[in-house]
C-alpha positions in Angstrom: -4.4 -36.0 -16.2 -1.7 -33.8 -17.6 2.2 -33.6 -16.1 1.3 -30.1 -16.5 -1.4 -30.4 -14.0 0.6 -32.8 -11.5 3.0 -30.4 -11.7 0.8 -27.5 -10.7 -1.0 -29.3 -8.5 2.1 -30.4 -6.6 3.3 -26.8 -6.1 -0.1 -25.7 -4.7 0.0 -28.4 -2.1 3.5 -27.2 -1.5 3.3 -23.7 -1.2 1.4 -22.3 1.8 0.6 -18.8 2.6 3.2 -19.0 5.3 6.1 -20.4 2.9 4.9 -17.7 0.4 5.6 -14.7 3.1 8.8 -16.1 4.1 9.4 -16.3 0.3 8.7 -12.8 -0.5 10.8 -11.3 2.5 13.7 -13.1 0.8 13.0 -11.5 -2.3 11.8 -8.0 -0.8 13.7 -6.1 1.9 12.1 -3.0 3.1 14.6 -0.4 3.2 14.6 3.4 3.7 13.6 5.9 1.4 16.1 7.4 -0.7 16.4 10.1 -3.5 17.3 7.3 -6.6 13.7 5.2 -5.6 12.2 9.3 -6.3 11.3 8.2 -9.6 9.8 5.0 -8.8 7.9 5.9 -5.5 6.0 8.1 -8.1 5.7 6.0 -11.1 4.2 3.5 -8.0 2.2 6.2 -7.2 0.4 7.0 -10.0 -0.4 3.5 -11.4 -1.9 2.6 -8.0 -4.2 5.7 -8.0 -5.2 5.4 -11.7 -6.2 1.7 -10.8 -8.1 2.1 -7.3 -9.1 5.6 -7.2 -11.6 5.5 -10.7 -14.0 7.7 -8.6 -11.8 11.1 -8.9 -12.0 13.2 -11.3 -9.8 13.9 -13.9 -9.0 17.6 -12.9 -8.5 16.1 -9.1 -6.5 13.4 -10.2 -3.8 15.8 -12.2 -4.4 18.8 -9.7 -3.4 15.5 -6.7 -0.8 14.4 -8.5 0.7 17.9 -9.0 1.1 18.2 -4.8 2.6 14.4 -4.8 5.4 15.3 -7.8 5.7 18.2 -5.2 6.2 16.7 -1.8 9.4 15.9 0.0 9.2 12.3 0.8 12.0 12.6 3.6 9.5 14.6 5.6 7.6 11.1 6.5 8.8 8.2 7.5 9.0 6.7 4.2 10.5 3.0 3.7 10.2 0.9 0.3 9.5 -2.4 -0.9 13.4 -3.0 -3.0 15.0 -5.7 -4.8 17.7 -4.7 -7.1 16.3 -1.7 -8.0 13.1 -1.9 -8.5 10.5 -0.5 -5.7 7.2 -1.6 -6.4 5.4 -0.1 -2.9 6.1 1.8 -0.3 4.7 3.3 2.7 4.8 6.3 4.6 4.4 6.9 8.6 3.8 10.5 10.8 3.6 10.2 14.1 1.9 7.0 14.3 -0.4 7.0 11.3 0.2 6.0 8.2 -0.1 8.6 5.6 0.4 6.3 2.7 0.9 2.7 1.6 0.7 2.3 -2.4 1.9 -0.9 -4.3 1.7 -1.3 -8.5 -1.1 -2.9 -9.1 1.2 -5.9 -11.3 1.8 -6.3 -7.3 -1.4 -6.5 -6.2 -2.7 -9.9 -4.1 1.2 -11.3 -3.5 1.3 -10.2 0.4 3.3 -7.0 -0.5 0.8 -4.2 1.1 0.4 -7.2 4.1 4.5 -6.8 4.5 4.3 -3.2 4.4 1.8 -3.1 7.0 2.7 -5.0 9.4 6.2 -3.6 9.6 4.4 -0.1 9.6 2.1 -1.3 12.6 5.5 -3.9 14.2 7.9 -1.4 13.4 7.0 2.2 13.0 4.1 1.8 16.0 1.7 2.9 13.7 -2.0 2.0 14.7 -3.8 4.9 12.5 -4.8 5.3 9.3 -7.6 7.5 6.4 -8.9 5.7 3.3 -10.7 7.2 0.7 -14.7 6.1 1.4 -14.8 5.2 -2.4 -11.5 2.8 -2.2 -13.9 -0.5 -1.1 -10.4 -2.7 -1.6 -8.3 -0.9 0.9 -11.0 -0.4 2.9 -11.6 -4.2 3.2 -8.2 -4.7 3.5 -7.4 -2.8 6.4 -10.6 -4.5 8.2 -8.7 -7.8 7.5 -5.6 -6.3 8.4 -7.0 -5.9 11.9 -8.2 -1.9 11.4 -11.6 -0.6 12.5 -13.5 2.4 11.6 -13.9 4.9 14.1 -14.7 7.9 12.0 -15.9 9.8 8.9 -15.4 13.2 7.0 -17.6 14.0 3.8 -14.5 15.5 2.4 -10.8 14.8 1.7 -8.0 17.0 3.5 -8.4 19.3 0.0 -11.8 20.0 1.0 -13.1 17.5 -2.0 -16.1 15.7 -2.2 -14.1 12.6 -1.2 -15.0 10.7 1.8 -12.5 9.6 4.1 -12.6 6.8 6.4 -10.8 7.1 9.7 -9.5 3.3 11.2 -7.3 2.3 14.1 -5.6 -0.4 14.7 -8.3 -2.6 16.7 -7.2 -3.3 20.7 
């Protein structure tokens, strides 16, 4: 066995999922949204949607982007993952409902979405959310995180033909 392979295996053995969660919480902090994060948040939203919302038509994407760009993030309880000015993700809650949760795709699969979701549930008492039906990875993420489907609509909030799944935290 090569030294590099042994080193890799040694690292794989000693870094358990629990240790990874602890490492992430020491690397990234969850902080209340501040206007200084706005450009980073908009960048994260755009990259995330372009990666996960492949079902959107280009014209719908541009229309939604205009809405997001004009949105006042102070209207919700918005929190950002932050480390030294870098914001790789954010989420927003309103009246116990998660209204948004987005990560830069470069950070997918690293536990940061789970970190934000746990904060929303445990700190902000969020127990409901909506997700696009065609965003199957997000739908599965929320299912694995303890949410269940309780309703479905054929159209999104703007009346577009993108079905919405309504979920709530299992009791």
